[in-house]
PALUM-552148 format. One record per residue: residue number from 1; chain; x negated, y negated, z negated of N, C-alpha, C in turn. Coordinates in Angstrom, 1 decimal, decimal comma. Example, Ala and Ser with C-alpha at 12.3 -4.5 7.8 and 13.67 -1.06 7.14 Angstrom:
REM residues 2
REC | i | ch | n.x | n.y | n.z | ca.x | ca.y | ca.z | c.x | c.y | c.z
REC | 1 | A | -13,2 | 5,7 | -7,8 | -12,3 | 4,5 | -7,8 | -13,2 | 3,3 | -7,8
REC | 2 | A | -12,8 | 2,2 | -7,1 | -13,7 | 1,1 | -7,1 | -12,9 | 0,0 | -7,9
END
This chain:
REM residues 226
REC | i | ch | n.x | n.y | n.z | ca.x | ca.y | ca.z | c.x | c.y | c.z
REC | 1 | A | -0,7 | -44,5 | -81,6 | -0,3 | -43,1 | -81,3 | 1,2 | -42,9 | -81,5
REC | 2 | A | 1,8 | -42,3 | -80,5 | 3,2 | -42,0 | -80,6 | 3,4 | -40,5 | -81,0
REC | 3 | A | 4,1 | -40,3 | -82,0 | 4,3 | -38,9 | -82,5 | 5,8 | -38,5 | -82,3
REC | 4 | A | 6,0 | -37,4 | -81,6 | 7,4 | -37,0 | -81,2 | 7,5 | -35,5 | -81,6
REC | 5 | A | 8,7 | -35,1 | -82,2 | 9,0 | -33,7 | -82,4 | 9,9 | -33,3 | -81,2
REC | 6 | A | 9,6 | -32,1 | -80,7 | 10,3 | -31,7 | -79,5 | 10,3 | -30,1 | -79,4
REC | 7 | A | 11,3 | -29,6 | -78,8 | 11,4 | -28,2 | -78,5 | 11,0 | -27,9 | -77,1
REC | 8 | A | 11,3 | -28,9 | -76,2 | 11,0 | -28,8 | -74,8 | 10,3 | -30,1 | -74,3
REC | 9 | A | 9,2 | -29,9 | -73,6 | 8,5 | -31,1 | -73,0 | 8,6 | -30,9 | -71,5
REC | 10 | A | 9,2 | -31,9 | -70,8 | 9,4 | -31,9 | -69,4 | 8,6 | -33,0 | -68,8
REC | 11 | A | 7,9 | -32,7 | -67,7 | 7,0 | -33,7 | -67,0 | 7,6 | -34,1 | -65,6
REC | 12 | A | 7,3 | -35,3 | -65,2 | 7,3 | -35,7 | -63,8 | 5,9 | -35,2 | -63,3
REC | 13 | A | 5,7 | -35,3 | -62,0 | 4,4 | -34,9 | -61,4 | 3,5 | -36,0 | -60,9
REC | 14 | A | 4,0 | -36,7 | -59,9 | 3,2 | -37,7 | -59,2 | 3,0 | -38,9 | -60,1
REC | 15 | A | 1,7 | -39,3 | -60,3 | 1,3 | -40,4 | -61,1 | 1,6 | -40,2 | -62,6
REC | 16 | A | 2,0 | -39,0 | -63,0 | 2,2 | -38,7 | -64,4 | 1,1 | -37,7 | -64,8
REC | 17 | A | 1,0 | -36,6 | -64,1 | -0,1 | -35,6 | -64,4 | -1,3 | -35,7 | -63,6
REC | 18 | A | -1,2 | -36,3 | -62,4 | -2,4 | -36,6 | -61,5 | -2,0 | -37,9 | -60,8
REC | 19 | A | -3,0 | -38,4 | -60,1 | -2,8 | -39,7 | -59,3 | -2,3 | -39,4 | -57,9
REC | 20 | A | -1,2 | -39,9 | -57,6 | -0,6 | -39,7 | -56,2 | -1,5 | -40,2 | -55,1
REC | 21 | A | -2,3 | -41,2 | -55,4 | -3,2 | -41,7 | -54,3 | -4,2 | -40,7 | -54,0
REC | 22 | A | -4,5 | -39,8 | -54,9 | -5,5 | -38,7 | -54,6 | -5,0 | -37,7 | -53,6
REC | 23 | A | -3,7 | -37,4 | -53,7 | -3,0 | -36,6 | -52,7 | -3,1 | -37,3 | -51,3
REC | 24 | A | -2,7 | -38,6 | -51,3 | -2,7 | -39,3 | -50,0 | -4,1 | -39,3 | -49,4
REC | 25 | A | -5,1 | -39,6 | -50,2 | -6,5 | -39,7 | -49,7 | -6,9 | -38,3 | -49,2
REC | 26 | A | -6,6 | -37,3 | -49,9 | -6,9 | -35,9 | -49,5 | -6,3 | -35,6 | -48,2
REC | 27 | A | -5,0 | -36,0 | -48,0 | -4,3 | -35,8 | -46,7 | -5,0 | -36,6 | -45,6
REC | 28 | A | -5,4 | -37,8 | -45,8 | -6,1 | -38,6 | -44,8 | -7,4 | -37,9 | -44,3
REC | 29 | A | -8,1 | -37,4 | -45,3 | -9,4 | -36,7 | -44,9 | -9,1 | -35,5 | -44,1
REC | 30 | A | -8,1 | -34,7 | -44,5 | -7,7 | -33,5 | -43,8 | -7,2 | -33,8 | -42,4
REC | 31 | A | -6,5 | -34,8 | -42,2 | -6,0 | -35,2 | -40,9 | -7,1 | -35,6 | -40,0
REC | 32 | A | -8,1 | -36,3 | -40,5 | -9,2 | -36,8 | -39,7 | -10,0 | -35,6 | -39,2
REC | 33 | A | -10,2 | -34,6 | -40,1 | -11,0 | -33,4 | -39,8 | -10,2 | -32,5 | -38,8
REC | 34 | A | -8,9 | -32,3 | -39,0 | -8,1 | -31,4 | -38,2 | -7,9 | -31,9 | -36,8
REC | 35 | A | -7,6 | -33,2 | -36,7 | -7,2 | -33,8 | -35,4 | -8,4 | -34,5 | -34,7
REC | 36 | A | -9,4 | -34,8 | -35,4 | -10,6 | -35,4 | -34,8 | -10,3 | -36,7 | -34,0
REC | 37 | A | -10,8 | -36,7 | -32,7 | -10,7 | -37,9 | -31,9 | -9,2 | -38,1 | -31,4
REC | 38 | A | -8,3 | -37,2 | -31,6 | -6,9 | -37,4 | -31,3 | -6,3 | -38,5 | -32,2
REC | 39 | A | -6,9 | -38,7 | -33,4 | -6,4 | -39,7 | -34,3 | -7,5 | -40,8 | -34,4
REC | 40 | A | -8,7 | -40,6 | -33,8 | -9,7 | -41,6 | -34,0 | -10,8 | -41,3 | -35,0
REC | 41 | A | -10,8 | -40,0 | -35,4 | -11,8 | -39,4 | -36,3 | -11,9 | -40,1 | -37,6
REC | 42 | A | -13,1 | -40,4 | -38,1 | -13,3 | -40,9 | -39,4 | -12,6 | -42,3 | -39,6
REC | 43 | A | -12,6 | -43,1 | -38,5 | -12,0 | -44,4 | -38,6 | -10,5 | -44,3 | -39,0
REC | 44 | A | -9,8 | -43,3 | -38,5 | -8,4 | -43,1 | -38,9 | -8,3 | -43,0 | -40,4
REC | 45 | A | -9,2 | -42,2 | -41,0 | -9,1 | -42,0 | -42,5 | -9,4 | -43,3 | -43,2
REC | 46 | A | -10,4 | -44,1 | -42,7 | -10,7 | -45,4 | -43,3 | -9,5 | -46,3 | -43,2
REC | 47 | A | -8,9 | -46,4 | -42,1 | -7,8 | -47,3 | -41,9 | -6,6 | -46,9 | -42,8
REC | 48 | A | -6,3 | -45,6 | -42,9 | -5,3 | -45,1 | -43,7 | -5,5 | -45,5 | -45,2
REC | 49 | A | -6,7 | -45,4 | -45,6 | -7,1 | -45,8 | -47,0 | -6,9 | -47,3 | -47,2
REC | 50 | A | -7,3 | -48,1 | -46,3 | -7,1 | -49,5 | -46,4 | -5,7 | -49,9 | -46,5
REC | 51 | A | -4,9 | -49,3 | -45,7 | -3,4 | -49,5 | -45,7 | -2,8 | -49,1 | -47,0
REC | 52 | A | -3,2 | -48,0 | -47,5 | -2,6 | -47,5 | -48,8 | -3,0 | -48,5 | -49,9
REC | 53 | A | -4,2 | -49,0 | -49,9 | -4,7 | -49,9 | -50,9 | -4,0 | -51,3 | -50,8
REC | 54 | A | -3,5 | -51,6 | -49,6 | -2,8 | -52,9 | -49,4 | -1,3 | -52,7 | -49,7
REC | 55 | A | -0,8 | -51,5 | -50,1 | 0,5 | -51,3 | -50,4 | 1,4 | -50,8 | -49,3
REC | 56 | A | 0,9 | -50,4 | -48,2 | 1,7 | -49,8 | -47,1 | 2,3 | -48,5 | -47,6
REC | 57 | A | 3,5 | -48,2 | -47,2 | 4,2 | -47,0 | -47,5 | 5,0 | -46,6 | -46,2
REC | 58 | A | 5,0 | -45,3 | -45,9 | 6,0 | -44,8 | -44,9 | 5,5 | -44,9 | -43,5
REC | 59 | A | 4,8 | -45,9 | -43,1 | 4,3 | -46,0 | -41,7 | 2,8 | -46,1 | -41,6
REC | 60 | A | 2,1 | -45,6 | -42,5 | 0,7 | -45,7 | -42,5 | 0,1 | -45,0 | -41,3
REC | 61 | A | 0,5 | -43,9 | -40,9 | 0,0 | -43,2 | -39,7 | 0,1 | -44,0 | -38,5
REC | 62 | A | 1,3 | -44,5 | -38,3 | 1,6 | -45,4 | -37,1 | 0,6 | -46,5 | -37,0
REC | 63 | A | 0,5 | -47,2 | -38,2 | -0,4 | -48,4 | -38,2 | -1,8 | -48,1 | -38,1
REC | 64 | A | -2,3 | -47,0 | -38,7 | -3,7 | -46,6 | -38,6 | -4,0 | -46,2 | -37,1
REC | 65 | A | -3,1 | -45,5 | -36,5 | -3,4 | -45,1 | -35,1 | -3,4 | -46,3 | -34,2
REC | 66 | A | -2,6 | -47,3 | -34,5 | -2,6 | -48,5 | -33,7 | -3,9 | -49,3 | -33,9
REC | 67 | A | -4,4 | -49,3 | -35,1 | -5,7 | -49,9 | -35,3 | -6,9 | -49,2 | -34,6
REC | 68 | A | -6,6 | -47,9 | -34,4 | -7,6 | -47,1 | -33,7 | -7,4 | -47,1 | -32,2
REC | 69 | A | -6,4 | -47,9 | -31,8 | -6,1 | -48,0 | -30,3 | -5,6 | -46,7 | -29,7
REC | 70 | A | -4,8 | -46,0 | -30,5 | -4,2 | -44,7 | -30,0 | -2,7 | -44,9 | -30,0
REC | 71 | A | -2,1 | -44,4 | -29,0 | -0,7 | -44,6 | -28,8 | 0,1 | -43,7 | -29,8
REC | 72 | A | 1,1 | -44,3 | -30,4 | 1,9 | -43,6 | -31,5 | 3,1 | -42,9 | -31,0
REC | 73 | A | 3,0 | -41,7 | -30,4 | 4,1 | -41,0 | -29,9 | 4,9 | -40,3 | -31,1
REC | 74 | A | 6,2 | -40,4 | -31,1 | 7,0 | -39,8 | -32,2 | 6,7 | -38,4 | -32,5
REC | 75 | A | 6,5 | -37,5 | -31,4 | 6,3 | -36,1 | -31,7 | 4,9 | -35,9 | -32,3
REC | 76 | A | 3,9 | -36,8 | -32,0 | 2,6 | -36,7 | -32,6 | 2,6 | -37,1 | -34,1
REC | 77 | A | 3,4 | -38,1 | -34,3 | 3,6 | -38,6 | -35,7 | 4,2 | -37,5 | -36,6
REC | 78 | A | 5,2 | -36,8 | -36,0 | 5,8 | -35,7 | -36,7 | 4,8 | -34,6 | -37,0
REC | 79 | A | 3,9 | -34,3 | -36,1 | 2,9 | -33,3 | -36,2 | 2,0 | -33,7 | -37,4
REC | 80 | A | 1,6 | -35,0 | -37,4 | 0,7 | -35,5 | -38,5 | 1,4 | -35,4 | -39,8
REC | 81 | A | 2,6 | -35,8 | -39,9 | 3,4 | -35,7 | -41,2 | 3,5 | -34,3 | -41,7
REC | 82 | A | 3,8 | -33,4 | -40,8 | 3,9 | -32,0 | -41,2 | 2,6 | -31,4 | -41,8
REC | 83 | A | 1,5 | -31,7 | -41,1 | 0,2 | -31,3 | -41,5 | -0,2 | -31,9 | -42,9
REC | 84 | A | 0,1 | -33,2 | -43,0 | -0,2 | -33,9 | -44,2 | 0,6 | -33,3 | -45,4
REC | 85 | A | 1,8 | -33,0 | -45,2 | 2,6 | -32,5 | -46,3 | 2,2 | -31,1 | -46,7
REC | 86 | A | 1,7 | -30,3 | -45,8 | 1,5 | -28,9 | -46,1 | 0,0 | -28,6 | -46,3
REC | 87 | A | -0,9 | -29,6 | -46,1 | -2,3 | -29,3 | -46,3 | -2,6 | -28,9 | -47,8
REC | 88 | A | -3,6 | -28,0 | -48,0 | -4,0 | -27,7 | -49,4 | -4,7 | -28,9 | -50,0
REC | 89 | A | -4,1 | -29,6 | -50,9 | -4,7 | -30,9 | -51,3 | -5,9 | -30,7 | -52,3
REC | 90 | A | -6,8 | -31,6 | -52,2 | -8,0 | -31,7 | -53,1 | -7,6 | -32,7 | -54,2
REC | 91 | A | -6,9 | -32,2 | -55,2 | -6,5 | -33,0 | -56,3 | -6,8 | -32,3 | -57,6
REC | 92 | A | -6,8 | -33,1 | -58,7 | -7,0 | -32,6 | -60,0 | -6,2 | -33,4 | -61,1
REC | 93 | A | -6,0 | -32,8 | -62,2 | -5,4 | -33,6 | -63,3 | -6,1 | -34,8 | -63,7
REC | 94 | A | -5,4 | -35,8 | -64,2 | -6,1 | -36,9 | -64,9 | -6,8 | -36,3 | -66,1
REC | 95 | A | -7,8 | -36,9 | -66,6 | -8,6 | -36,3 | -67,7 | -7,7 | -36,2 | -68,9
REC | 96 | A | -6,9 | -37,2 | -69,2 | -6,0 | -37,2 | -70,4 | -4,9 | -36,1 | -70,2
REC | 97 | A | -4,5 | -35,8 | -69,0 | -3,6 | -34,7 | -68,8 | -4,1 | -33,4 | -69,3
REC | 98 | A | -5,4 | -33,1 | -68,9 | -6,0 | -31,8 | -69,3 | -6,1 | -31,8 | -70,9
REC | 99 | A | -6,5 | -32,9 | -71,5 | -6,6 | -32,9 | -72,9 | -5,2 | -32,7 | -73,6
REC | 100 | A | -4,2 | -33,3 | -73,0 | -2,9 | -33,2 | -73,5 | -2,4 | -31,7 | -73,5
REC | 101 | A | -2,6 | -31,1 | -72,4 | -2,2 | -29,7 | -72,3 | -2,9 | -28,8 | -73,3
REC | 102 | A | -4,2 | -29,1 | -73,5 | -5,0 | -28,3 | -74,4 | -4,5 | -28,4 | -75,9
REC | 103 | A | -3,8 | -29,4 | -76,2 | -3,4 | -29,6 | -77,6 | -1,8 | -29,5 | -77,7
REC | 104 | A | -1,2 | -29,1 | -76,6 | 0,3 | -29,1 | -76,6 | 0,9 | -28,1 | -77,5
REC | 105 | A | 0,2 | -27,0 | -77,6 | 0,6 | -25,9 | -78,5 | 1,8 | -25,1 | -78,0
REC | 106 | A | 2,5 | -24,5 | -78,9 | 3,6 | -23,5 | -78,5 | 4,9 | -24,2 | -78,3
REC | 107 | A | 5,1 | -24,9 | -77,2 | 6,3 | -25,6 | -76,9 | 6,7 | -25,2 | -75,4
REC | 108 | A | 8,0 | -25,1 | -75,2 | 8,5 | -24,8 | -73,9 | 8,3 | -26,0 | -73,0
REC | 109 | A | 7,9 | -25,8 | -71,7 | 7,6 | -26,9 | -70,8 | 8,4 | -26,8 | -69,5
REC | 110 | A | 8,6 | -27,9 | -68,9 | 9,3 | -28,0 | -67,6 | 8,7 | -29,1 | -66,7
REC | 111 | A | 9,1 | -29,0 | -65,5 | 8,6 | -30,0 | -64,5 | 9,8 | -30,4 | -63,6
REC | 112 | A | 10,1 | -31,7 | -63,4 | 11,1 | -32,2 | -62,5 | 10,4 | -33,1 | -61,5
REC | 113 | A | 10,4 | -32,8 | -60,2 | 9,7 | -33,7 | -59,3 | 10,5 | -33,8 | -58,0
REC | 114 | A | 10,5 | -35,1 | -57,5 | 11,1 | -35,4 | -56,2 | 10,1 | -35,3 | -55,1
REC | 115 | A | 10,6 | -35,5 | -53,9 | 9,7 | -35,5 | -52,8 | 9,8 | -34,3 | -51,9
REC | 116 | A | 9,2 | -34,4 | -50,7 | 9,3 | -33,3 | -49,7 | 8,9 | -32,0 | -50,3
REC | 117 | A | 9,7 | -30,9 | -50,2 | 9,4 | -29,7 | -50,9 | 8,0 | -29,1 | -50,6
REC | 118 | A | 7,6 | -29,2 | -49,3 | 6,3 | -28,6 | -48,9 | 5,2 | -29,3 | -49,6
REC | 119 | A | 5,2 | -30,6 | -49,7 | 4,2 | -31,4 | -50,3 | 4,1 | -31,1 | -51,8
REC | 120 | A | 5,3 | -31,1 | -52,4 | 5,4 | -30,9 | -53,9 | 4,9 | -29,5 | -54,3
REC | 121 | A | 5,3 | -28,5 | -53,5 | 4,8 | -27,2 | -53,8 | 3,3 | -27,1 | -53,6
REC | 122 | A | 2,8 | -27,8 | -52,6 | 1,3 | -27,8 | -52,3 | 0,6 | -28,4 | -53,5
REC | 123 | A | 1,1 | -29,4 | -54,1 | 0,5 | -30,1 | -55,2 | 0,6 | -29,1 | -56,5
REC | 124 | A | 1,7 | -28,5 | -56,7 | 1,9 | -27,6 | -57,8 | 0,9 | -26,5 | -57,7
REC | 125 | A | 0,8 | -25,9 | -56,5 | -0,2 | -24,8 | -56,3 | -1,6 | -25,3 | -56,6
REC | 126 | A | -2,0 | -26,4 | -56,1 | -3,3 | -26,9 | -56,2 | -3,7 | -27,2 | -57,6
REC | 127 | A | -2,7 | -27,6 | -58,4 | -3,0 | -27,9 | -59,8 | -2,8 | -26,7 | -60,8
REC | 128 | A | -2,3 | -25,6 | -60,2 | -2,1 | -24,4 | -61,0 | -1,0 | -24,5 | -62,0
REC | 129 | A | 0,0 | -25,3 | -61,7 | 1,1 | -25,6 | -62,6 | 2,0 | -24,4 | -62,8
REC | 130 | A | 2,1 | -23,5 | -61,8 | 2,9 | -22,3 | -61,9 | 2,4 | -21,4 | -63,1
REC | 131 | A | 1,2 | -21,5 | -63,5 | 0,7 | -20,7 | -64,6 | 0,8 | -21,5 | -65,9
REC | 132 | A | 1,2 | -22,8 | -65,9 | 1,2 | -23,6 | -67,1 | 2,6 | -24,1 | -67,5
REC | 133 | A | 3,5 | -24,1 | -66,5 | 4,8 | -24,7 | -66,8 | 5,9 | -23,6 | -66,8
REC | 134 | A | 6,8 | -23,6 | -67,7 | 7,8 | -22,5 | -67,8 | 8,9 | -22,7 | -66,8
REC | 135 | A | 9,3 | -23,9 | -66,5 | 10,5 | -24,1 | -65,6 | 10,1 | -25,3 | -64,7
REC | 136 | A | 10,1 | -25,0 | -63,4 | 9,7 | -26,0 | -62,4 | 10,9 | -26,2 | -61,5
REC | 137 | A | 11,3 | -27,5 | -61,3 | 12,4 | -27,9 | -60,5 | 11,9 | -28,9 | -59,4
REC | 138 | A | 11,9 | -28,5 | -58,2 | 11,6 | -29,4 | -57,0 | 12,9 | -29,8 | -56,4
REC | 139 | A | 13,3 | -31,0 | -56,6 | 14,6 | -31,4 | -56,1 | 14,7 | -31,5 | -54,6
REC | 140 | A | 13,5 | -31,6 | -53,9 | 13,5 | -31,5 | -52,4 | 13,9 | -30,2 | -51,8
REC | 141 | A | 14,0 | -29,2 | -52,7 | 14,5 | -27,9 | -52,2 | 16,0 | -27,8 | -52,2
REC | 142 | A | 16,7 | -28,8 | -52,7 | 18,1 | -28,9 | -52,8 | 18,6 | -29,8 | -51,6
REC | 143 | A | 19,9 | -29,8 | -51,4 | 20,5 | -30,7 | -50,4 | 20,2 | -32,1 | -50,7
REC | 144 | A | 20,3 | -33,0 | -49,8 | 20,1 | -34,4 | -50,0 | 21,1 | -35,0 | -51,0
REC | 145 | A | 20,6 | -35,8 | -51,9 | 21,4 | -36,5 | -52,9 | 21,2 | -36,1 | -54,3
REC | 146 | A | 20,3 | -35,1 | -54,5 | 20,1 | -34,6 | -55,9 | 18,8 | -35,0 | -56,5
REC | 147 | A | 18,0 | -35,9 | -55,8 | 16,8 | -36,4 | -56,4 | 17,1 | -37,3 | -57,5
REC | 148 | A | 16,1 | -37,7 | -58,4 | 16,4 | -38,6 | -59,5 | 16,8 | -40,0 | -58,9
REC | 149 | A | 17,8 | -40,6 | -59,5 | 18,3 | -40,4 | -60,9 | 19,5 | -39,4 | -61,1
REC | 150 | A | 19,8 | -38,6 | -60,1 | 20,9 | -37,6 | -60,2 | 20,6 | -36,7 | -61,4
REC | 151 | A | 21,6 | -36,4 | -62,2 | 21,3 | -35,6 | -63,4 | 21,1 | -34,1 | -63,2
REC | 152 | A | 21,3 | -33,6 | -62,0 | 21,4 | -32,1 | -61,8 | 20,1 | -31,4 | -62,3
REC | 153 | A | 19,0 | -31,9 | -62,0 | 17,7 | -31,3 | -62,4 | 17,6 | -31,2 | -63,9
REC | 154 | A | 18,0 | -32,3 | -64,6 | 17,9 | -32,4 | -66,0 | 18,9 | -31,5 | -66,7
REC | 155 | A | 20,1 | -31,4 | -66,1 | 21,1 | -30,5 | -66,7 | 20,7 | -29,0 | -66,5
REC | 156 | A | 19,9 | -28,7 | -65,4 | 19,4 | -27,4 | -65,2 | 18,4 | -27,0 | -66,3
REC | 157 | A | 17,5 | -27,9 | -66,6 | 16,6 | -27,7 | -67,7 | 17,3 | -27,4 | -69,0
REC | 158 | A | 18,3 | -28,2 | -69,3 | 19,1 | -27,9 | -70,5 | 19,7 | -26,5 | -70,5
REC | 159 | A | 20,2 | -26,1 | -69,3 | 20,9 | -24,8 | -69,2 | 19,9 | -23,7 | -69,5
REC | 160 | A | 18,7 | -23,8 | -68,9 | 17,8 | -22,6 | -69,0 | 17,0 | -22,6 | -70,3
REC | 161 | A | 16,9 | -23,7 | -71,0 | 16,2 | -23,8 | -72,3 | 17,1 | -23,7 | -73,5
REC | 162 | A | 18,3 | -24,0 | -73,3 | 19,3 | -24,0 | -74,4 | 18,9 | -24,9 | -75,6
REC | 163 | A | 18,2 | -25,9 | -75,3 | 17,7 | -26,8 | -76,3 | 18,6 | -27,9 | -76,6
REC | 164 | A | 18,7 | -28,4 | -77,8 | 19,4 | -29,6 | -78,1 | 18,8 | -30,8 | -77,3
REC | 165 | A | 19,7 | -31,7 | -76,8 | 19,2 | -32,8 | -76,0 | 18,2 | -33,6 | -76,7
REC | 166 | A | 18,4 | -33,9 | -78,0 | 17,5 | -34,8 | -78,7 | 16,1 | -34,1 | -79,0
REC | 167 | A | 16,1 | -32,8 | -78,7 | 14,8 | -32,0 | -78,8 | 14,1 | -31,8 | -77,5
REC | 168 | A | 14,5 | -32,6 | -76,5 | 13,8 | -32,5 | -75,2 | 13,2 | -33,9 | -74,9
REC | 169 | A | 12,0 | -33,9 | -74,5 | 11,3 | -35,2 | -74,1 | 10,9 | -35,1 | -72,7
REC | 170 | A | 11,1 | -36,2 | -71,9 | 10,7 | -36,3 | -70,5 | 9,6 | -37,3 | -70,4
REC | 171 | A | 8,5 | -36,9 | -69,8 | 7,3 | -37,8 | -69,6 | 7,2 | -38,1 | -68,1
REC | 172 | A | 7,2 | -39,3 | -67,8 | 7,2 | -39,7 | -66,3 | 6,6 | -41,1 | -66,2
REC | 173 | A | 6,6 | -41,7 | -65,0 | 6,0 | -43,0 | -64,8 | 6,9 | -44,0 | -64,2
REC | 174 | A | 7,9 | -43,7 | -63,4 | 8,6 | -44,7 | -62,6 | 9,9 | -45,1 | -63,2
REC | 175 | A | 10,0 | -46,4 | -63,7 | 11,2 | -46,8 | -64,4 | 12,3 | -47,1 | -63,4
REC | 176 | A | 12,0 | -47,1 | -62,1 | 13,0 | -47,3 | -61,1 | 14,0 | -46,2 | -61,0
REC | 177 | A | 13,6 | -45,0 | -61,4 | 14,5 | -43,8 | -61,3 | 14,3 | -42,7 | -62,3
REC | 178 | A | 13,1 | -42,6 | -62,9 | 12,8 | -41,4 | -63,7 | 13,6 | -41,3 | -65,0
REC | 179 | A | 14,0 | -42,4 | -65,7 | 14,5 | -42,3 | -67,0 | 16,0 | -42,5 | -67,1
REC | 180 | A | 16,7 | -42,8 | -66,0 | 18,1 | -43,1 | -66,1 | 18,9 | -41,9 | -66,6
REC | 181 | A | 18,7 | -40,8 | -65,9 | 19,5 | -39,6 | -66,2 | 19,1 | -39,0 | -67,6
REC | 182 | A | 17,9 | -38,8 | -67,9 | 17,6 | -38,3 | -69,3 | 18,0 | -39,2 | -70,4
REC | 183 | A | 18,0 | -40,5 | -70,2 | 18,5 | -41,4 | -71,3 | 20,0 | -41,2 | -71,5
REC | 184 | A | 20,7 | -41,1 | -70,4 | 22,2 | -40,9 | -70,5 | 22,5 | -39,6 | -71,2
REC | 185 | A | 21,7 | -38,6 | -70,9 | 21,9 | -37,3 | -71,5 | 21,5 | -37,3 | -73,0
REC | 186 | A | 20,7 | -38,2 | -73,4 | 20,2 | -38,3 | -74,8 | 18,9 | -37,7 | -75,1
REC | 187 | A | 18,1 | -37,5 | -74,0 | 16,7 | -37,0 | -74,2 | 15,8 | -38,1 | -74,7
REC | 188 | A | 14,7 | -37,7 | -75,3 | 13,7 | -38,7 | -75,6 | 12,8 | -38,9 | -74,3
REC | 189 | A | 12,3 | -40,1 | -74,1 | 11,6 | -40,5 | -72,9 | 10,4 | -41,2 | -73,2
REC | 190 | A | 9,3 | -40,9 | -72,4 | 8,0 | -41,6 | -72,5 | 7,5 | -41,9 | -71,1
REC | 191 | A | 7,1 | -43,2 | -70,9 | 6,6 | -43,6 | -69,7 | 5,0 | -43,7 | -69,8
REC | 192 | A | 4,4 | -43,1 | -68,8 | 2,9 | -43,2 | -68,8 | 2,6 | -44,3 | -67,7
REC | 193 | A | 2,0 | -45,3 | -68,2 | 1,7 | -46,5 | -67,3 | 0,3 | -46,5 | -66,9
REC | 194 | A | 0,0 | -45,8 | -65,8 | -1,3 | -45,6 | -65,3 | -1,6 | -46,8 | -64,3
REC | 195 | A | -2,8 | -47,5 | -64,5 | -3,1 | -48,7 | -63,7 | -3,2 | -48,3 | -62,2
REC | 196 | A | -3,6 | -47,1 | -61,9 | -3,8 | -46,7 | -60,5 | -2,5 | -46,1 | -59,8
REC | 197 | A | -1,4 | -46,2 | -60,5 | -0,2 | -45,5 | -60,0 | 0,3 | -46,3 | -58,7
REC | 198 | A | 1,0 | -45,6 | -57,9 | 1,5 | -46,1 | -56,6 | 2,7 | -47,0 | -56,8
REC | 199 | A | 3,7 | -46,4 | -57,6 | 5,0 | -47,1 | -57,8 | 4,9 | -48,0 | -59,0
REC | 200 | A | 4,8 | -49,3 | -58,8 | 4,8 | -50,2 | -60,0 | 6,0 | -51,0 | -60,0
REC | 201 | A | 7,1 | -50,4 | -60,5 | 8,4 | -51,0 | -60,6 | 8,6 | -51,8 | -61,9
REC | 202 | A | 9,3 | -52,9 | -61,8 | 9,6 | -53,6 | -63,0 | 11,1 | -53,7 | -63,1
REC | 203 | A | 11,6 | -53,8 | -64,3 | 13,1 | -53,8 | -64,5 | 13,5 | -54,5 | -65,8
REC | 204 | A | 14,6 | -55,1 | -65,8 | 15,1 | -55,7 | -67,0 | 16,3 | -54,9 | -67,5
REC | 205 | A | 16,7 | -53,8 | -66,9 | 17,8 | -53,0 | -67,3 | 17,4 | -52,0 | -68,3
REC | 206 | A | 18,0 | -52,0 | -69,5 | 17,6 | -51,1 | -70,6 | 17,7 | -49,6 | -70,2
REC | 207 | A | 18,7 | -49,3 | -69,4 | 18,9 | -47,9 | -69,1 | 17,8 | -47,3 | -68,2
REC | 208 | A | 17,0 | -48,2 | -67,6 | 15,9 | -47,7 | -66,7 | 14,6 | -47,5 | -67,4
REC | 209 | A | 14,5 | -48,0 | -68,6 | 13,3 | -48,0 | -69,3 | 13,2 | -46,9 | -70,3
REC | 210 | A | 12,0 | -46,4 | -70,6 | 11,8 | -45,3 | -71,5 | 11,8 | -45,8 | -72,9
REC | 211 | A | 11,9 | -44,8 | -73,8 | 11,9 | -45,1 | -75,2 | 10,5 | -45,6 | -75,7
REC | 212 | A | 9,5 | -45,0 | -75,0 | 8,1 | -45,4 | -75,3 | 7,4 | -45,6 | -74,0
REC | 213 | A | 6,4 | -46,5 | -74,0 | 5,5 | -46,7 | -72,9 | 4,0 | -46,6 | -73,4
REC | 214 | A | 3,2 | -45,8 | -72,8 | 1,8 | -45,6 | -73,2 | 0,9 | -45,6 | -72,0
REC | 215 | A | -0,3 | -46,0 | -72,2 | -1,3 | -46,1 | -71,1 | -1,9 | -44,8 | -70,7
REC | 216 | A | -1,8 | -43,8 | -71,6 | -2,5 | -42,6 | -71,5 | -1,8 | -41,5 | -72,3
REC | 217 | A | -1,9 | -40,3 | -71,9 | -1,3 | -39,2 | -72,7 | -2,2 | -38,9 | -73,9
REC | 218 | A | -3,3 | -39,5 | -74,0 | -4,1 | -39,5 | -75,3 | -3,3 | -40,2 | -76,4
REC | 219 | A | -2,4 | -41,0 | -76,0 | -1,6 | -41,8 | -77,0 | -0,3 | -41,1 | -77,5
REC | 220 | A | -0,2 | -39,8 | -77,1 | 1,0 | -39,1 | -77,4 | 0,7 | -37,8 | -78,1
REC | 221 | A | 1,4 | -37,5 | -79,2 | 1,2 | -36,3 | -79,9 | 2,6 | -35,6 | -80,1
REC | 222 | A | 2,7 | -34,3 | -79,6 | 3,9 | -33,6 | -79,7 | 3,8 | -32,5 | -80,8
REC | 223 | A | 4,8 | -32,5 | -81,7 | 4,9 | -31,5 | -82,7 | 6,1 | -30,6 | -82,3
REC | 224 | A | 5,7 | -29,3 | -82,1 | 6,7 | -28,3 | -81,6 | 7,8 | -28,0 | -82,7
REC | 225 | A | 9,0 | -28,0 | -82,3 | 10,1 | -27,6 | -83,2 | 10,3 | -26,1 | -83,0
REC | 226 | A | 10,3 | -25,3 | -84,0 | 10,5 | -23,8 | -83,9 | 11,9 | -23,5 | -83,2
END
């Protein structure tokens, strides 16, 4: 069990509070239902899931349509992507996330998440995070260049909470980008290493790694600093 004293607890979203693959699979199902035979129906959903499981990223729709013997026109791909990002996702917290929030107590909370703004807001709404998190930062709502590891989002949290840097903890999953800025600022950092996470990056650079790595939020206890 890792025990940390903090005044502010800030979370990443994807693969930290819920599984990102659940959003993807929700989107595949929604696309198959919405577009029907235009995408190949249920087979499209099946092929998308297979591609995701095999590690495909970014071109899943093109490849799934090709497997369904449907021509991949750019305008149609754009239509699919827009629907995917804006659909109301069928997602829920990981079980340990719900338990963690139930025992978090009286501590200020924040969220910093990258990704397309429409998709990230759809996830936030589906999970009810607006009612649970004090300060939410979606970097996709800013001009290009401010996603992690840029420090802007982290500095904004510092500004609105007025907390000492050592009294802020950031909980995230991806060592490729999540912990570089908060470590430079002097925050405490915790990596949640979920086996089903999508981004499984490895690194030998100390500045990219978190102070602590845990398999589950059940392994973390936060004591609120008044």
